[in-house]
Structure formats: structure tokens, C-alpha cells
N, CA, C, O and CB atoms as a CASP TS submission, in Angstrom:
PFRMAT TS
TARGET T0000
AUTHOR 0000-0000-0000
METHOD Language model
MODEL 1
PARENT N/A
ATOM      1  N   MET     1      81.500 100.927 104.951  1.00  0.00           N
ATOM      2  CA  MET     1      82.690 100.748 105.696  1.00  0.00           C
ATOM      3  C   MET     1      83.402  99.432 104.781  1.00  0.00           C
ATOM      4  O   MET     1      82.790  98.519 104.225  1.00  0.00           O
ATOM      5  CB  MET     1      82.314 100.413 107.453  1.00  0.00           C
ATOM      6  N   PRO     2      84.633  99.621 104.818  1.00  0.00           N
ATOM      7  CA  PRO     2      85.377  98.419 104.308  1.00  0.00           C
ATOM      8  C   PRO     2      85.149  97.079 105.097  1.00  0.00           C
ATOM      9  O   PRO     2      84.965  97.032 106.313  1.00  0.00           O
ATOM     10  CB  PRO     2      86.873  98.735 104.331  1.00  0.00           C
ATOM     11  N   SER     3      85.186  95.933 104.204  1.00  0.00           N
ATOM     12  CA  SER     3      85.096  94.690 104.563  1.00  0.00           C
ATOM     13  C   SER     3      86.236  94.212 105.247  1.00  0.00           C
ATOM     14  O   SER     3      87.313  94.780 105.066  1.00  0.00           O
ATOM     15  CB  SER     3      84.826  93.968 103.546  1.00  0.00           C
ATOM     16  N   VAL     4      86.132  93.104 106.121  1.00  0.00           N
ATOM     17  CA  VAL     4      87.406  92.220 106.557  1.00  0.00           C
ATOM     18  C   VAL     4      88.179  92.016 105.498  1.00  0.00           C
ATOM     19  O   VAL     4      89.333  92.443 105.540  1.00  0.00           O
ATOM     20  CB  VAL     4      87.114  90.845 107.131  1.00  0.00           C
ATOM     21  N   GLN     5      87.701  91.320 104.324  1.00  0.00           N
ATOM     22  CA  GLN     5      88.564  91.156 103.096  1.00  0.00           C
ATOM     23  C   GLN     5      89.313  92.238 102.576  1.00  0.00           C
ATOM     24  O   GLN     5      90.491  92.153 102.230  1.00  0.00           O
ATOM     25  CB  GLN     5      87.825  90.753 102.063  1.00  0.00           C
ATOM     26  N   VAL     6      88.524  93.389 102.519  1.00  0.00           N
ATOM     27  CA  VAL     6      89.229  94.613 101.867  1.00  0.00           C
ATOM     28  C   VAL     6      90.510  95.111 102.921  1.00  0.00           C
ATOM     29  O   VAL     6      91.605  95.492 102.508  1.00  0.00           O
ATOM     30  CB  VAL     6      87.997  95.959 101.636  1.00  0.00           C
ATOM     31  N   HIS     7      90.153  95.026 104.238  1.00  0.00           N
ATOM     32  CA  HIS     7      91.321  95.372 105.088  1.00  0.00           C
ATOM     33  C   HIS     7      92.434  94.446 104.998  1.00  0.00           C
ATOM     34  O   HIS     7      93.569  94.917 105.065  1.00  0.00           O
ATOM     35  CB  HIS     7      90.941  95.458 106.474  1.00  0.00           C
ATOM     36  N   GLN     8      92.273  93.196 104.857  1.00  0.00           N
ATOM     37  CA  GLN     8      93.102  92.103 104.822  1.00  0.00           C
ATOM     38  C   GLN     8      94.087  92.108 103.735  1.00  0.00           C
ATOM     39  O   GLN     8      95.293  91.865 103.778  1.00  0.00           O
ATOM     40  CB  GLN     8      92.348  90.975 104.761  1.00  0.00           C
ATOM     41  N   ARG     9      93.199  92.491 102.579  1.00  0.00           N
ATOM     42  CA  ARG     9      93.994  92.827 101.073  1.00  0.00           C
ATOM     43  C   ARG     9      95.021  93.906 101.372  1.00  0.00           C
ATOM     44  O   ARG     9      96.230  93.814 101.154  1.00  0.00           O
ATOM     45  CB  ARG     9      92.884  93.473  99.757  1.00  0.00           C
ATOM     46  N   GLN    10      94.449  94.828 101.841  1.00  0.00           N
ATOM     47  CA  GLN    10      95.463  96.191 101.925  1.00  0.00           C
ATOM     48  C   GLN    10      96.448  95.797 102.872  1.00  0.00           C
ATOM     49  O   GLN    10      97.576  96.235 102.647  1.00  0.00           O
ATOM     50  CB  GLN    10      94.734  97.690 102.477  1.00  0.00           C
ATOM     51  N   ALA    11      96.294  95.039 103.930  1.00  0.00           N
ATOM     52  CA  ALA    11      97.456  94.733 104.952  1.00  0.00           C
ATOM     53  C   ALA    11      98.507  93.953 104.106  1.00  0.00           C
ATOM     54  O   ALA    11      99.707  94.224 104.156  1.00  0.00           O
ATOM     55  CB  ALA    11      96.933  93.781 106.332  1.00  0.00           C
ATOM     56  N   GLN    12      98.013  93.024 103.370  1.00  0.00           N
ATOM     57  CA  GLN    12      98.840  92.073 102.556  1.00  0.00           C
ATOM     58  C   GLN    12      99.761  92.820 101.426  1.00  0.00           C
ATOM     59  O   GLN    12     100.890  92.484 101.067  1.00  0.00           O
ATOM     60  CB  GLN    12      97.831  91.021 101.834  1.00  0.00           C
ATOM     61  N   HIS    13      99.013  93.872 100.983  1.00  0.00           N
ATOM     62  CA  HIS    13      99.649  94.940  99.905  1.00  0.00           C
ATOM     63  C   HIS    13     100.633  95.643 100.748  1.00  0.00           C
ATOM     64  O   HIS    13     101.797  95.600 100.350  1.00  0.00           O
ATOM     65  CB  HIS    13      98.511  96.098  99.188  1.00  0.00           C
ATOM     66  N   ASN    14     100.395  96.257 101.794  1.00  0.00           N
ATOM     67  CA  ASN    14     101.456  97.073 102.507  1.00  0.00           C
ATOM     68  C   ASN    14     102.687  96.110 102.996  1.00  0.00           C
ATOM     69  O   ASN    14     103.832  96.544 103.121  1.00  0.00           O
ATOM     70  CB  ASN    14     100.760  97.849 103.829  1.00  0.00           C
ATOM     71  N   GLU    15     102.362  94.918 103.226  1.00  0.00           N
ATOM     72  CA  GLU    15     103.360  94.084 103.802  1.00  0.00           C
ATOM     73  C   GLU    15     104.208  93.694 102.644  1.00  0.00           C
ATOM     74  O   GLU    15     105.422  93.624 102.840  1.00  0.00           O
ATOM     75  CB  GLU    15     102.776  92.862 104.569  1.00  0.00           C
ATOM     76  N   ALA    16     103.732  93.432 101.466  1.00  0.00           N
ATOM     77  CA  ALA    16     104.477  93.001 100.103  1.00  0.00           C
ATOM     78  C   ALA    16     105.321  94.219 100.004  1.00  0.00           C
ATOM     79  O   ALA    16     106.537  94.050  99.918  1.00  0.00           O
ATOM     80  CB  ALA    16     103.451  92.725  98.642  1.00  0.00           C
ATOM     81  N   PHE    17     104.850  95.394 100.003  1.00  0.00           N
ATOM     82  CA  PHE    17     105.568  96.506  99.618  1.00  0.00           C
ATOM     83  C   PHE    17     106.755  96.650 100.674  1.00  0.00           C
ATOM     84  O   PHE    17     107.899  96.921 100.309  1.00  0.00           O
ATOM     85  CB  PHE    17     104.616  97.767  99.537  1.00  0.00           C
ATOM     86  N   ALA    18     106.431  96.465 101.908  1.00  0.00           N
ATOM     87  CA  ALA    18     107.760  96.765 102.670  1.00  0.00           C
ATOM     88  C   ALA    18     108.590  95.267 102.539  1.00  0.00           C
ATOM     89  O   ALA    18     109.803  95.362 102.727  1.00  0.00           O
ATOM     90  CB  ALA    18     107.424  97.275 104.479  1.00  0.00           C
ATOM     91  N   ARG    19     108.238  94.349 102.337  1.00  0.00           N
ATOM     92  CA  ARG    19     109.233  93.259 101.984  1.00  0.00           C
ATOM     93  C   ARG    19     110.036  93.478 100.648  1.00  0.00           C
ATOM     94  O   ARG    19     111.056  92.837 100.392  1.00  0.00           O
ATOM     95  CB  ARG    19     108.470  91.913 101.868  1.00  0.00           C
ATOM     96  N   SER    20     109.560  94.323  99.913  1.00  0.00           N
ATOM     97  CA  SER    20     110.148  94.341  98.685  1.00  0.00           C
ATOM     98  C   SER    20     111.502  95.047  98.660  1.00  0.00           C
ATOM     99  O   SER    20     112.258  95.085  97.689  1.00  0.00           O
ATOM    100  CB  SER    20     109.244  94.930  97.775  1.00  0.00           C
ATOM    101  N   PHE    21     111.719  95.632  99.926  1.00  0.00           N
ATOM    102  CA  PHE    21     112.954  96.649 100.200  1.00  0.00           C
ATOM    103  C   PHE    21     114.194  95.247 100.812  1.00  0.00           C
ATOM    104  O   PHE    21     113.955  94.346 101.616  1.00  0.00           O
ATOM    105  CB  PHE    21     112.398  98.227 101.769  1.00  0.00           C
ATOM    106  N   ASP    22     115.252  95.491 100.202  1.00  0.00           N
ATOM    107  CA  ASP    22     116.504  94.847 101.028  1.00  0.00           C
ATOM    108  C   ASP    22     116.900  95.573 102.262  1.00  0.00           C
ATOM    109  O   ASP    22     117.655  96.543 102.202  1.00  0.00           O
ATOM    110  CB  ASP    22     117.813  94.798 100.153  1.00  0.00           C
ATOM    111  N   LEU    23     116.371  95.093 103.467  1.00  0.00           N
ATOM    112  CA  LEU    23     116.583  95.895 104.461  1.00  0.00           C
ATOM    113  C   LEU    23     118.007  96.211 104.899  1.00  0.00           C
ATOM    114  O   LEU    23     118.198  97.078 105.752  1.00  0.00           O
ATOM    115  CB  LEU    23     115.912  95.409 105.414  1.00  0.00           C
ATOM    116  N   ASP    24     119.082  95.490 104.305  1.00  0.00           N
ATOM    117  CA  ASP    24     120.319  95.607 104.610  1.00  0.00           C
ATOM    118  C   ASP    24     120.871  96.676 103.851  1.00  0.00           C
ATOM    119  O   ASP    24     121.953  97.145 104.204  1.00  0.00           O
ATOM    120  CB  ASP    24     120.966  94.449 104.461  1.00  0.00           C
ATOM    121  N   THR    25     120.242  97.151 102.803  1.00  0.00           N
ATOM    122  CA  THR    25     120.890  98.222 101.943  1.00  0.00           C
ATOM    123  C   THR    25     119.824  99.313 101.583  1.00  0.00           C
ATOM    124  O   THR    25     120.289 100.298 101.010  1.00  0.00           O
ATOM    125  CB  THR    25     121.512  97.570 100.573  1.00  0.00           C
ATOM    126  N   THR    26     118.499  99.309 101.815  1.00  0.00           N
ATOM    127  CA  THR    26     117.719 100.325 101.473  1.00  0.00           C
ATOM    128  C   THR    26     117.913 101.575 102.265  1.00  0.00           C
ATOM    129  O   THR    26     118.070 101.392 103.473  1.00  0.00           O
ATOM    130  CB  THR    26     116.453  99.904 101.533  1.00  0.00           C
ATOM    131  N   PRO    27     117.935 102.781 101.847  1.00  0.00           N
ATOM    132  CA  PRO    27     117.962 104.044 102.366  1.00  0.00           C
ATOM    133  C   PRO    27     116.549 104.209 102.815  1.00  0.00           C
ATOM    134  O   PRO    27     116.396 105.161 103.580  1.00  0.00           O
ATOM    135  CB  PRO    27     118.459 105.107 101.376  1.00  0.00           C
ATOM    136  N   TYR    28     115.521 103.547 102.543  1.00  0.00           N
ATOM    137  CA  TYR    28     114.139 104.001 102.787  1.00  0.00           C
ATOM    138  C   TYR    28     113.476 103.058 103.918  1.00  0.00           C
ATOM    139  O   TYR    28     112.376 102.529 103.767  1.00  0.00           O
ATOM    140  CB  TYR    28     113.278 103.951 101.378  1.00  0.00           C
ATOM    141  N   LEU    29     114.296 102.909 105.097  1.00  0.00           N
ATOM    142  CA  LEU    29     113.773 102.128 105.987  1.00  0.00           C
ATOM    143  C   LEU    29     112.427 102.893 106.828  1.00  0.00           C
ATOM    144  O   LEU    29     111.528 102.326 107.450  1.00  0.00           O
ATOM    145  CB  LEU    29     114.982 101.713 106.883  1.00  0.00           C
ATOM    146  N   ASP    30     112.595 104.089 106.650  1.00  0.00           N
ATOM    147  CA  ASP    30     111.490 104.822 107.065  1.00  0.00           C
ATOM    148  C   ASP    30     110.161 104.514 106.492  1.00  0.00           C
ATOM    149  O   ASP    30     109.146 104.558 107.188  1.00  0.00           O
ATOM    150  CB  ASP    30     111.752 106.095 106.843  1.00  0.00           C
ATOM    151  N   TRP    31     110.147 104.170 105.104  1.00  0.00           N
ATOM    152  CA  TRP    31     109.080 103.673 104.289  1.00  0.00           C
ATOM    153  C   TRP    31     108.690 102.165 104.697  1.00  0.00           C
ATOM    154  O   TRP    31     107.480 101.939 104.707  1.00  0.00           O
ATOM    155  CB  TRP    31     109.519 103.767 102.781  1.00  0.00           C
ATOM    156  N   VAL    32     109.446 101.230 104.995  1.00  0.00           N
ATOM    157  CA  VAL    32     109.348 100.132 105.525  1.00  0.00           C
ATOM    158  C   VAL    32     108.578 100.079 106.620  1.00  0.00           C
ATOM    159  O   VAL    32     107.606  99.326 106.670  1.00  0.00           O
ATOM    160  CB  VAL    32     110.394  99.712 105.723  1.00  0.00           C
ATOM    161  N   VAL    33     108.933 100.884 107.632  1.00  0.00           N
ATOM    162  CA  VAL    33     108.336 100.972 108.844  1.00  0.00           C
ATOM    163  C   VAL    33     106.819 101.408 108.657  1.00  0.00           C
ATOM    164  O   VAL    33     105.884 100.699 109.031  1.00  0.00           O
ATOM    165  CB  VAL    33     109.135 101.923 109.708  1.00  0.00           C
ATOM    166  N   THR    34     106.659 102.709 108.009  1.00  0.00           N
ATOM    167  CA  THR    34     105.382 103.185 107.625  1.00  0.00           C
ATOM    168  C   THR    34     104.526 102.101 106.860  1.00  0.00           C
ATOM    169  O   THR    34     103.324 102.078 107.124  1.00  0.00           O
ATOM    170  CB  THR    34     105.575 104.420 106.776  1.00  0.00           C
ATOM    171  N   ALA    35     105.004 101.232 105.971  1.00  0.00           N
ATOM    172  CA  ALA    35     104.193 100.355 105.462  1.00  0.00           C
ATOM    173  C   ALA    35     103.654  99.449 106.312  1.00  0.00           C
ATOM    174  O   ALA    35     102.467  99.130 106.245  1.00  0.00           O
ATOM    175  CB  ALA    35     104.728  99.785 104.560  1.00  0.00           C
ATOM    176  N   MET    36     104.624  98.881 107.327  1.00  0.00           N
ATOM    177  CA  MET    36     104.301  97.763 108.242  1.00  0.00           C
ATOM    178  C   MET    36     103.367  98.351 109.420  1.00  0.00           C
ATOM    179  O   MET    36     102.631  97.560 110.011  1.00  0.00           O
ATOM    180  CB  MET    36     105.703  97.087 108.843  1.00  0.00           C
ATOM    181  N   PHE    37     103.374  99.683 109.770  1.00  0.00           N
ATOM    182  CA  PHE    37     102.475 100.309 110.698  1.00  0.00           C
ATOM    183  C   PHE    37     101.142 100.153 109.946  1.00  0.00           C
ATOM    184  O   PHE    37     100.253  99.505 110.498  1.00  0.00           O
ATOM    185  CB  PHE    37     102.875 101.865 111.063  1.00  0.00           C
ATOM    186  N   TYR    38     100.929 100.687 108.741  1.00  0.00           N
ATOM    187  CA  TYR    38      99.667 100.631 108.063  1.00  0.00           C
ATOM    188  C   TYR    38      99.051  99.265 108.030  1.00  0.00           C
ATOM    189  O   TYR    38      97.899  98.952 108.331  1.00  0.00           O
ATOM    190  CB  TYR    38      99.822 101.119 106.711  1.00  0.00           C
ATOM    191  N   ALA    39     100.103  98.458 107.579  1.00  0.00           N
ATOM    192  CA  ALA    39      99.427  96.978 107.498  1.00  0.00           C
ATOM    193  C   ALA    39      98.971  96.460 108.910  1.00  0.00           C
ATOM    194  O   ALA    39      97.932  95.802 108.953  1.00  0.00           O
ATOM    195  CB  ALA    39     100.531  95.839 106.878  1.00  0.00           C
ATOM    196  N   ALA    40      99.703  96.719 110.129  1.00  0.00           N
ATOM    197  CA  ALA    40      99.077  96.700 111.409  1.00  0.00           C
ATOM    198  C   ALA    40      97.746  97.126 111.591  1.00  0.00           C
ATOM    199  O   ALA    40      96.862  96.393 112.034  1.00  0.00           O
ATOM    200  CB  ALA    40      99.761  97.386 112.208  1.00  0.00           C
ATOM    201  N   LEU    41      97.570  98.471 111.206  1.00  0.00           N
ATOM    202  CA  LEU    41      96.345  99.183 111.360  1.00  0.00           C
ATOM    203  C   LEU    41      95.215  98.534 110.609  1.00  0.00           C
ATOM    204  O   LEU    41      94.105  98.519 111.141  1.00  0.00           O
ATOM    205  CB  LEU    41      96.512 100.577 110.922  1.00  0.00           C
ATOM    206  N   HIS    42      95.413  97.934 109.288  1.00  0.00           N
ATOM    207  CA  HIS    42      94.573  97.132 108.636  1.00  0.00           C
ATOM    208  C   HIS    42      94.158  95.981 108.934  1.00  0.00           C
ATOM    209  O   HIS    42      93.036  95.654 108.544  1.00  0.00           O
ATOM    210  CB  HIS    42      94.897  96.995 107.736  1.00  0.00           C
ATOM    211  N   LEU    43      94.985  95.037 109.729  1.00  0.00           N
ATOM    212  CA  LEU    43      94.883  94.007 110.329  1.00  0.00           C
ATOM    213  C   LEU    43      93.884  94.113 111.467  1.00  0.00           C
ATOM    214  O   LEU    43      92.930  93.337 111.528  1.00  0.00           O
ATOM    215  CB  LEU    43      96.085  93.646 110.660  1.00  0.00           C
ATOM    216  N   ILE    44      94.140  95.281 112.576  1.00  0.00           N
ATOM    217  CA  ILE    44      93.278  95.711 113.470  1.00  0.00           C
ATOM    218  C   ILE    44      91.855  95.887 113.048  1.00  0.00           C
ATOM    219  O   ILE    44      90.934  95.263 113.575  1.00  0.00           O
ATOM    220  CB  ILE    44      93.755  96.814 113.938  1.00  0.00           C
ATOM    221  N   ASP    45      91.698  96.775 112.059  1.00  0.00           N
ATOM    222  CA  ASP    45      90.517  97.145 111.321  1.00  0.00           C
ATOM    223  C   ASP    45      89.909  95.803 110.780  1.00  0.00           C
ATOM    224  O   ASP    45      88.695  95.701 110.958  1.00  0.00           O
ATOM    225  CB  ASP    45      90.869  98.191 110.140  1.00  0.00           C
ATOM    226  N   ALA    46      90.453  94.889 110.231  1.00  0.00           N
ATOM    227  CA  ALA    46      90.007  93.626 109.729  1.00  0.00           C
ATOM    228  C   ALA    46      89.371  92.984 110.911  1.00  0.00           C
ATOM    229  O   ALA    46      88.242  92.518 110.757  1.00  0.00           O
ATOM    230  CB  ALA    46      91.155  92.762 109.104  1.00  0.00           C
ATOM    231  N   TYR    47      89.963  92.899 112.095  1.00  0.00           N
ATOM    232  CA  TYR    47      89.493  92.156 113.207  1.00  0.00           C
ATOM    233  C   TYR    47      88.273  93.016 113.798  1.00  0.00           C
ATOM    234  O   TYR    47      87.256  92.382 114.077  1.00  0.00           O
ATOM    235  CB  TYR    47      90.698  91.897 114.284  1.00  0.00           C
ATOM    236  N   LEU    48      88.280  94.397 114.013  1.00  0.00           N
ATOM    237  CA  LEU    48      87.189  95.008 114.277  1.00  0.00           C
ATOM    238  C   LEU    48      85.749  94.786 113.395  1.00  0.00           C
ATOM    239  O   LEU    48      84.578  94.711 113.768  1.00  0.00           O
ATOM    240  CB  LEU    48      87.628  96.259 114.251  1.00  0.00           C
ATOM    241  N   ALA    49      86.290  94.727 112.248  1.00  0.00           N
ATOM    242  CA  ALA    49      85.063  94.614 111.178  1.00  0.00           C
ATOM    243  C   ALA    49      84.494  93.287 111.317  1.00  0.00           C
ATOM    244  O   ALA    49      83.364  93.138 110.852  1.00  0.00           O
ATOM    245  CB  ALA    49      85.511  94.812 109.584  1.00  0.00           C
ATOM    246  N   THR    50      85.157  92.121 111.965  1.00  0.00           N
ATOM    247  CA  THR    50      84.379  90.985 112.195  1.00  0.00           C
ATOM    248  C   THR    50      83.574  91.257 113.261  1.00  0.00           C
ATOM    249  O   THR    50      82.659  90.445 113.393  1.00  0.00           O
ATOM    250  CB  THR    50      85.113  89.819 112.406  1.00  0.00           C
ATOM    251  N   LYS    51      83.628  92.305 114.218  1.00  0.00           N
ATOM    252  CA  LYS    51      82.740  92.616 115.303  1.00  0.00           C
ATOM    253  C   LYS    51      81.561  93.671 114.690  1.00  0.00           C
ATOM    254  O   LYS    51      80.506  93.903 115.280  1.00  0.00           O
ATOM    255  CB  LYS    51      83.652  93.286 116.585  1.00  0.00           C
ATOM    256  N   ASP    52      81.911  94.207 113.514  1.00  0.00           N
ATOM    257  CA  ASP    52      80.880  95.127 112.859  1.00  0.00           C
ATOM    258  C   ASP    52      81.049  96.386 113.500  1.00  0.00           C
ATOM    259  O   ASP    52      80.052  97.059 113.761  1.00  0.00           O
ATOM    260  CB  ASP    52      79.378  94.647 112.988  1.00  0.00           C
ATOM    261  N   VAL    53      82.363  96.845 113.828  1.00  0.00           N
ATOM    262  CA  VAL    53      82.656  98.039 114.498  1.00  0.00           C
ATOM    263  C   VAL    53      83.636  98.688 113.442  1.00  0.00           C
ATOM    264  O   VAL    53      84.508  97.992 112.923  1.00  0.00           O
ATOM    265  CB  VAL    53      83.281  97.803 116.020  1.00  0.00           C
ATOM    266  N   HIS    54      83.510  99.840 113.170  1.00  0.00           N
ATOM    267  CA  HIS    54      84.572 100.468 112.324  1.00  0.00           C
ATOM    268  C   HIS    54      84.880 102.006 112.821  1.00  0.00           C
ATOM    269  O   HIS    54      84.087 102.631 113.525  1.00  0.00           O
ATOM    270  CB  HIS    54      84.068 100.453 110.736  1.00  0.00           C
ATOM    271  N   SER    55      86.025 102.487 112.405  1.00  0.00           N
ATOM    272  CA  SER    55      86.417 103.685 112.778  1.00  0.00           C
ATOM    273  C   SER    55      87.363 104.375 111.667  1.00  0.00           C
ATOM    274  O   SER    55      88.214 103.733 111.052  1.00  0.00           O
ATOM    275  CB  SER    55      87.054 103.534 114.093  1.00  0.00           C
ATOM    276  N   SER    56      87.153 105.574 111.501  1.00  0.00           N
ATOM    277  CA  SER    56      87.992 106.392 110.379  1.00  0.00           C
ATOM    278  C   SER    56      89.149 107.109 111.069  1.00  0.00           C
ATOM    279  O   SER    56      89.897 107.843 110.423  1.00  0.00           O
ATOM    280  CB  SER    56      87.045 107.562 109.569  1.00  0.00           C
ATOM    281  N   THR    57      89.294 106.909 112.337  1.00  0.00           N
ATOM    282  CA  THR    57      90.495 107.767 113.089  1.00  0.00           C
ATOM    283  C   THR    57      91.251 106.899 113.981  1.00  0.00           C
ATOM    284  O   THR    57      90.851 105.813 114.401  1.00  0.00           O
ATOM    285  CB  THR    57      89.942 109.015 114.019  1.00  0.00           C
ATOM    286  N   HIS    58      92.336 107.431 114.233  1.00  0.00           N
ATOM    287  CA  HIS    58      93.154 106.608 115.255  1.00  0.00           C
ATOM    288  C   HIS    58      92.532 106.702 116.664  1.00  0.00           C
ATOM    289  O   HIS    58      92.508 105.746 117.439  1.00  0.00           O
ATOM    290  CB  HIS    58      94.686 107.132 115.327  1.00  0.00           C
ATOM    291  N   ARG    59      92.102 107.753 116.901  1.00  0.00           N
ATOM    292  CA  ARG    59      91.375 107.851 118.114  1.00  0.00           C
ATOM    293  C   ARG    59      90.215 106.917 118.309  1.00  0.00           C
ATOM    294  O   ARG    59      90.095 106.235 119.327  1.00  0.00           O
ATOM    295  CB  ARG    59      90.919 109.149 118.237  1.00  0.00           C
ATOM    296  N   GLY    60      89.436 106.903 117.396  1.00  0.00           N
ATOM    297  CA  GLY    60      88.410 106.135 117.356  1.00  0.00           C
ATOM    298  C   GLY    60      88.685 104.623 117.366  1.00  0.00           C
ATOM    299  O   GLY    60      87.950 103.851 117.982  1.00  0.00           O
ATOM    300  N   ARG    61      89.587 104.281 116.781  1.00  0.00           N
ATOM    301  CA  ARG    61      90.110 102.899 116.640  1.00  0.00           C
ATOM    302  C   ARG    61      90.587 102.527 118.146  1.00  0.00           C
ATOM    303  O   ARG    61      90.220 101.498 118.713  1.00  0.00           O
ATOM    304  CB  ARG    61      91.393 102.812 115.476  1.00  0.00           C
ATOM    305  N   ASP    62      91.277 103.298 118.606  1.00  0.00           N
ATOM    306  CA  ASP    62      91.791 103.171 120.191  1.00  0.00           C
ATOM    307  C   ASP    62      90.734 102.805 120.806  1.00  0.00           C
ATOM    308  O   ASP    62      90.784 101.702 121.352  1.00  0.00           O
ATOM    309  CB  ASP    62      92.362 104.457 120.948  1.00  0.00           C
ATOM    310  N   SER    63      89.585 103.530 120.898  1.00  0.00           N
ATOM    311  CA  SER    63      88.521 103.549 121.667  1.00  0.00           C
ATOM    312  C   SER    63      87.932 102.180 121.504  1.00  0.00           C
ATOM    313  O   SER    63      87.723 101.450 122.473  1.00  0.00           O
ATOM    314  CB  SER    63      87.622 104.664 121.335  1.00  0.00           C
ATOM    315  N   LEU    64      87.658 101.830 120.214  1.00  0.00           N
ATOM    316  CA  LEU    64      87.076 100.605 119.821  1.00  0.00           C
ATOM    317  C   LEU    64      87.969  99.482 120.351  1.00  0.00           C
ATOM    318  O   LEU    64      87.384  98.608 120.991  1.00  0.00           O
ATOM    319  CB  LEU    64      86.897 100.542 118.294  1.00  0.00           C
ATOM    320  N   ILE    65      89.053  99.385 120.217  1.00  0.00           N
ATOM    321  CA  ILE    65      90.040  98.408 120.841  1.00  0.00           C
ATOM    322  C   ILE    65      89.762  98.064 122.151  1.00  0.00           C
ATOM    323  O   ILE    65      89.709  96.869 122.441  1.00  0.00           O
ATOM    324  CB  ILE    65      91.373  98.894 120.843  1.00  0.00           C
ATOM    325  N   TRP    66      89.529  99.121 123.196  1.00  0.00           N
ATOM    326  CA  TRP    66      89.285  98.998 124.594  1.00  0.00           C
ATOM    327  C   TRP    66      87.945  98.618 124.752  1.00  0.00           C
ATOM    328  O   TRP    66      87.675  97.902 125.716  1.00  0.00           O
ATOM    329  CB  TRP    66      89.572 100.203 125.345  1.00  0.00           C
ATOM    330  N   ALA    67      86.905  99.023 123.854  1.00  0.00           N
ATOM    331  CA  ALA    67      85.575  98.540 123.971  1.00  0.00           C
ATOM    332  C   ALA    67      85.417  97.018 123.643  1.00  0.00           C
ATOM    333  O   ALA    67      84.685  96.283 124.306  1.00  0.00           O
ATOM    334  CB  ALA    67      84.710  99.354 123.079  1.00  0.00           C
ATOM    335  N   VAL    68      86.103  96.631 122.650  1.00  0.00           N
ATOM    336  CA  VAL    68      85.942  95.267 122.064  1.00  0.00           C
ATOM    337  C   VAL    68      86.863  94.294 123.183  1.00  0.00           C
ATOM    338  O   VAL    68      86.449  93.184 123.519  1.00  0.00           O
ATOM    339  CB  VAL    68      86.574  95.228 120.303  1.00  0.00           C
ATOM    340  N   ARG    69      87.861  94.734 123.585  1.00  0.00           N
ATOM    341  CA  ARG    69      88.594  94.135 124.843  1.00  0.00           C
ATOM    342  C   ARG    69      89.540  93.086 123.997  1.00  0.00           C
ATOM    343  O   ARG    69      90.722  93.237 124.307  1.00  0.00           O
ATOM    344  CB  ARG    69      87.434  93.307 126.134  1.00  0.00           C
ATOM    345  N   GLU    70      89.347  92.163 123.106  1.00  0.00           N
ATOM    346  CA  GLU    70      90.202  91.274 122.664  1.00  0.00           C
ATOM    347  C   GLU    70      91.568  91.428 122.068  1.00  0.00           C
ATOM    348  O   GLU    70      92.494  90.619 122.128  1.00  0.00           O
ATOM    349  CB  GLU    70      89.600  90.743 121.951  1.00  0.00           C
ATOM    350  N   PRO    71      91.539  92.731 121.417  1.00  0.00           N
ATOM    351  CA  PRO    71      92.723  93.112 120.865  1.00  0.00           C
ATOM    352  C   PRO    71      93.580  93.891 121.873  1.00  0.00           C
ATOM    353  O   PRO    71      94.660  94.314 121.460  1.00  0.00           O
ATOM    354  CB  PRO    71      92.459  93.879 119.658  1.00  0.00           C
ATOM    355  N   ARG    72      93.252  94.114 123.060  1.00  0.00           N
ATOM    356  CA  ARG    72      94.011  95.027 124.170  1.00  0.00           C
ATOM    357  C   ARG    72      95.458  94.659 124.377  1.00  0.00           C
ATOM    358  O   ARG    72      96.290  95.496 124.728  1.00  0.00           O
ATOM    359  CB  ARG    72      93.310  94.900 125.621  1.00  0.00           C
ATOM    360  N   PRO    73      95.762  93.315 124.141  1.00  0.00           N
ATOM    361  CA  PRO    73      97.109  92.795 124.194  1.00  0.00           C
ATOM    362  C   PRO    73      98.076  93.584 123.188  1.00  0.00           C
ATOM    363  O   PRO    73      99.239  93.911 123.427  1.00  0.00           O
ATOM    364  CB  PRO    73      97.071  91.254 123.854  1.00  0.00           C
ATOM    365  N   ILE    74      97.480  93.779 122.225  1.00  0.00           N
ATOM    366  CA  ILE    74      98.407  94.320 121.007  1.00  0.00           C
ATOM    367  C   ILE    74      98.820  95.639 121.755  1.00  0.00           C
ATOM    368  O   ILE    74      99.571  96.449 121.211  1.00  0.00           O
ATOM    369  CB  ILE    74      97.538  94.610 119.327  1.00  0.00           C
TER
END
């Protein structure tokens, strides 16, 4: 399973990609939103990795968030 650092690096990479667009002029806002969505997922996965829990599916991640409790406000 990927480590905390791997998830954090991927989140930073996705955020940098999203920020490379000029939001006022880009016709690719859908890609900006997609990149930020995946950045957020990697940050959640990084947090879960600190608890030594991992999931490879959205449904599994959702279950883990409810089980771990701290990320529930997200």
C-alpha cells in the first residue's frame, strides 16, 4: 500500500496541475475540478495511511472514514 508520503506527493502533484490553469480563461475547468478532487482523495488516503488503514475503492474509503471517525467532518 502507498505510504503517507506517496499520497502527499500525489496530492501536491494534482494540486500543482490544477493551479497551472488560468481559471478565468481556461476552457478546461472540468479538469481543474477533477485534479482537485483527486488531490483531496490522496490527502484523505494519506491521513488514513497514518492510521495504517488503506482502501483501493471509493466505497471502501467511505467505510474507513466512518470507522476512523476523525475525518467525518469532511
